[in-house]
N, C-alpha and C positions, 0 to 999 in steps of 0.2 A: 517470471513476469514479465509480461508486454507492458509499454509504456508508449505513448505519444504525447507531443506537446507542443505548444506554440510560444507565442511571446509572453503571455499570461496565465496560460492554463495548462495543467498537466492531468492527463486522464491515465488512471492505474486500472489496470485489468489484472485481477488475482486468479492463479489457476484454481479451477473448482475441485474442492477435495471429495473423491468418491471410491466407492468400492472398500476394498479392504483396507484403505490409507484411513477411513473413519473409525476404526476399530470395532466396526458392526453398529454403530450407532449414526443416527444422521446428524450431521452439521447443523448446529444452531444459530451460529453466527460468523462472520469473519470481522476480526478486530484489526482496523489498519491505523498506523501511526506515521507521524512525519516529523521531521526535523528539519528547519531552514535556517542552517549556521555553519555552513563549512565543517569545522572540527567539532561542533557540538556534540553532547551525549544525551541531552533530554529530548524525548519523544513526546508528542502530544497527539493524543487519540481523535482522528477524523471521523471515524466511522465504526458501528458496531452493529452489524446488519446481516441478514441473509444473502445480500448483493455482493457478487464478486468484483462490480466495477465501480469505480468513484472517480469524480471530477473535482479538482481543487483549482479555482479560479482566483482571480484579483494578485496574482504573484507578481514579484519584482523579477524583471527580465535580466538574465544573465546570472541568478543567484542560485546557489547549490541547493538541492533538496533530496533528503534521505528519506526512504520509506521503507516500512517493515510490516509485516503482517502475522497474525496467529488465528488459529480456528478453535471453536469451542464446540461441545456437545455435552451431553448429560454428565460425563465423567469430568470434565473440566476442559482447561485450556491448553493447547499444543505449545510447544515452544516457539519463539518467533523465527520467522525465516531469515535469510541471509539479507542483509542491508542493500537495499537497491537505489544508486546515486544517480542523479540526472540534473539538469539545469532547465529552467524554463528559458526556451529560447527556439528559435528555428533555423533550420540549415540555409545558409547564405544561397542565393539564387543564383 
């Protein structure tokens, strides 16, 4: 996962699943979920589309955000990725 953020926006770029990792079938969607509550374990779906990039705005600066994703094809859904933890913030100048 590659991620970039500023004070109120986080951009998530998920790696495209290709080749033999697709099980021989095209990927139909990437499911992206997030949690904005430190130790919370409940995730909310942000997107389910063919896009591997998503921007989440209007965030609270300094808040911890957790992200995970899964992919789907004709067979079903993959397990979720490892959880990526980041903060909506910028590096001090």
